[in-house]
N, C-alpha and C positions, 0 to 999 in steps of 0.2 A: 516835389515837395508842393503841398498846398500853400498859397499865399494869402489867402483872406477866407472869412467866415463861410463864404458862399461855397468856395472850393470844399472846405471841411464838411458841410452839410451835405454836399454831393457825394462825398466819399462815404459818410456814415449812414445815408438813407438807405441803401440795399441791405445792411447788417441790421438796422433797426425795424426795417419793415416787417419781418415775422414775429418780433417782439411786441410791436403795437397791436398785430392781429391777435396773438395769444392774450393781451391784457384786455382787449375789447371784448373778445368771446368769452373771457373769464366773467367779467362784468355782468354781460348779457346773462350767461348762464346762471350766475349767483342771484341776480335780480329775479329771473323767472322760476328759479326753483324755489325761492322764499315766497314768492306770488302764490305758486302752485300750493305748496305747504299750507299756507293760510288759508286757501280756498278749500281744500280737502278737510282741514280740522275742522272749520265753522260747519262745513256742509254735513260733515258726519254726526255732529253734536247737535244739529238741527235746531240751533239757537237763535241764529239772525239769518235767515234765507236772503233778506234783501242786502245784508252787509255781504254777504259771499257772492252775490251777482255782482255788486259794485268792484269788489275786490278782482273779480275775473275779469272785468272790464279793464281795470287799471293795470292787471298783469299783460294783456293783451296790447294795450296802448305803451306799456314800458317797453314790451318785447320789440313793437315796430320802432319806437324811439332808438333802442339799442342797434337795430339793423341800419336806421338811417344814420346814425353817427358813425357806424362801421363804414357805410360807403363813403362818408365825408372825409373818415380819417384814410380811407386808401386814396382818395383824390388828393388829400393832402399830402401824403407820402410821395405820390407820383410828380407832384408839382415841385415848383423850385422851392428850396427851403426860405422859409421868412421867419420872422420873429415869432409868428402864432407857433411855429413847432415847439418853442420853448417857453411858451406863456402858460397863464393859468389853465387854458383848454386845450394845450397841445400836448407834446410827447412827456414832459416831466411828471405830471402826476400818475402816469401809467406805468413809467419806469419805477417810479417810487412804490408804487403798488406791487408790482412784480417783485422788487427787492424785498418787501416787506413779507411776502407770501414765503419766499424761502427762508427769511429768518424766522418765520413762525412755525415752519415746518421742522427747523433744526434747533428750536428752542429745547433747553433742559427743563424736564418736568419740574413741578413743585415737589420738593421732599416734605414728607410728613414726620415730625418727631414722634416716633411712636413711643417714647419713654414718657409723653406727655398723655399718652391715652390711658385713661383709667379702665382696666380691665374689669369685666362683670363679676361681682361678688359670688363666689361659691359658697354654698351653704355646707358646712360640714355636719355629715350626720355622726351624732354620738353613738360609740358601740353600745349595744343592749347591755344592761346590767343583768349579772347572773342573779338567778333567783334562788333563795334559801329553800332547800328542799324540805328543811324541818328534821332532816336525819341528824344523828348525833354524830355521824361521821361524815357531814355534809362538807366540811373544809377540805378533808382528805380527798373526798370524791371529785370535787371542782379542781383542786390542784393536779390529780392525776391527769384529767381530761385535759385540762390547759396546757400541760407539757405535752401531751400524745399529740394535740394537735400542731404544736409547733413542728412537729416531723412531717414532711411533704408527702411522704409516703402513707403515713397512717391517715392523715387528713382526708386525703382522696379516698382511700379504701372506707373510712368513716361515712363519707358524703354519698357513696355509692352502694352501700349496705343496706339493706332494709331491716326493719326491726325485729323480725322473726329470725333471721339469720344472726343478729346480734345476740339475741336472747339464747340461742343455741350455742354460743361459745365461738362462731366462726371468725370473728372480727378478732378475739383474744389472740388467735395464732398468729395475727400479723405483727405481733409484739417482737417477734424473733427478727424482723427487718428493720426496726427502729434503729435510730444512729446511737451511737455509743454514748455520746453526750446526754441524750435524753434517758436513755437506760440509767446512768449514773445519777441524774436527778431523780428518778423514781425510785431507785434503791434508797436514796437519803430520806425521801417523804414517807417511805414504809417504816424505816428505822424510827423515825420521830412519832409515826401513828402508834407504833408499837410501845413506845416510851408512854405516849399518852393513855394507851389502854391499861397499862400496867398502874397508872397513877389513879384511873377510874375503879379497877378492881380492889385496890388498896383503899380507897375511900369508901367503897360499899362493904369492905370488909371491916373497916374500923366502926361504920355506922351501924351495920347489922349485929357486928359481934357486941357492941357497947351495949345492946338490948338484950342480950343472952340468946340471939339467934345463931343457929349454925349456918355458915355460908358454904352454899353449894357451888364449889369452883367449876364442876364440870359445866352445871347450869349457865354460869357466868360465861364460859368460854363459848358455849354454843351461841351466844348473842353476837358474838363477833367473827361471824362467819365469813364476813366481806374480805378477809385475809388469812392468808396461811401462816399459822402460829409454829408451825413446824420448822419454818425458815424464816426467822425475824430479820434476816441480813439483806437479803436482794428481792427485788421486785421481778416475779416470773410470769409467764403465761398464767399459771393457776392464779395468781393473785389478781389478774386482769379479769380472767373469767369469773372468779368468785364475786369480786367488785361489783361488775355488771350484772350478775344474776340476784345478788342481794339488794342491790339498789331498785332494781326493777320489781322484786317481790316486796320490799319494805314499802315502796312508794303504793303499790297495788293494796296492800294490807297495813296501810299506815297506822301505827299504834303512837299516837302523839304522846301519852303518859310515858311510855317506856323510853322513849328518845328525851324528853324532858328531865327524867329521873338521872339518866348519866350525864346529862349538862350540869345539873344540879351538883352532882358529885364532883366534877372537874373543878367547879368553882369553889366547893367547899373546900377541896383539898389544898388548892392555892391560896384560900382565905386562911385556912389554917396556918400553912407556911409562914404567911405574911405576919400572921399575929403572934407566932413564935419568935419571930426575928426583933419584933417589938420588946419582947421581955429580955433580949441580951444586950449586953454593952457593946461599944463598938468593935472590940476585937472579937467577941463572940459572934457578932453579926458576920464579920469579915471571913472567919472560918467556915461559917454555916454557907456562906454564899458559895466560898472556893469549893465547899463539898457538894454543893448544889450542881455546879457548872461541869465538875467532874463527872458526876452521874449522868449528866446529860452528855457530856462527850463521849462517855463509855457506850451509853446506849446508841450514839450515832455511830461509832466505830465498829469495825469488825472485832468481835473478840476472838481469843484464841481457842483452838480446839482440845478440849480435855479428853483423857483416857476416859472409854467407855466403863462405868461402873464405878468410878472414883468418886468422892465427896464434892469435887468441884464440879463434875459433870452432872449431879443429881441435882446440885445448886443451880447449875444452868437450867435444866428442866423446870425447876421450881420457879425460877426467875422468867424465862422466857416463854414455856409451854403453858405453866399455869399463871403467869402473870402476876407473880407474887414478890414482895419485897426479899432479896436475898438475905439481908440482916435478920429477918423473921423465920429463917429456915427452921423447919422443925422435922425431924425423920419419922415421927410416927404419924404426924399430918400427912406428910408426903406419901408414906405407904399407903394410908388410907384413900388417898386421891387417887393412886394410880392401882390399887387392887380392885379392878373394875368388877370382878364376879363376886367380891366380898367373901372368899374362901380363907382369908388369912395368909396366902402365899402369893408368890410372884410366880405364875406359871410362864411358859415359853412365850406366848404371845404378849403377855404383859411386859416381860423383860425385852423382847424385841423392840416393843414401843418406846421403851425408856432409852434404848441404846441407839435408836434411830433419830431421836429427837435432834 
């Protein structure tokens, strides 16, 4: 057992010798690297050649001093231990430096509160607004397209099909692969559009009939070629094909006056209905509104299938194919509408056309 400080120092000297050497080497290397980096930086920038030369000399002098210190420290370790070993210039500063180095390498990195970092603002691009084509069936056209684009399969086909193929009806065939939900919505849109067309035809009939002019129903129906009148209940491939071709043709040969005319009929009919409601008392308005809602619901729902040739079936043709109000059904007018050759009789082709409506 050591009995005094001299004996303790003698035991510690072999163990602390390597530590002392590592510490001195570390100081010398660090100062030399710092000086060398400063010289290279200033020399590369060519801003102060003289300062670079001075720093070079300082670096060399510092290196020599460090080597001298290292030799002195070796002599100190080889000599007998004294108070210098633990003084201000002895072993204690270097031991502290070495311990600090290990603590620094194991230090926990400073964490950054990412919640306080404000992310860059992203500019939200507004979806382009749909442009009014000016067609009297513009709303129907846009709603059909909007619902079709909600189906992934049809949307991909639409974006990958050129305009010529679309005009030729190749895109319409893809309707068979559209989801059931979209098909149901398209059926509903078509029934609503058929109901709107009936209102337009009735308005035109009232307007021209009031002036003593004969209404050409067939000519009227030909102006609604963008949907299939023979099937007013469901939206089929033929409806999409007609809609695409009619919209393309109407936009290429746009008749603004004709489309504005039908828009005026629609507004006029609704205006007349509202004016009529103003003339009724509260109970009368309630009954009229209920009747109006029943008609709308009837047009939206699938009607029953009537027996071919029955009065109900003829009224169905009058209402759905001819676009006329069922309450105004007139057999003579109906016969004249469907006697296409004007011979005063229904031939086989004319009867077949009636029964297949």
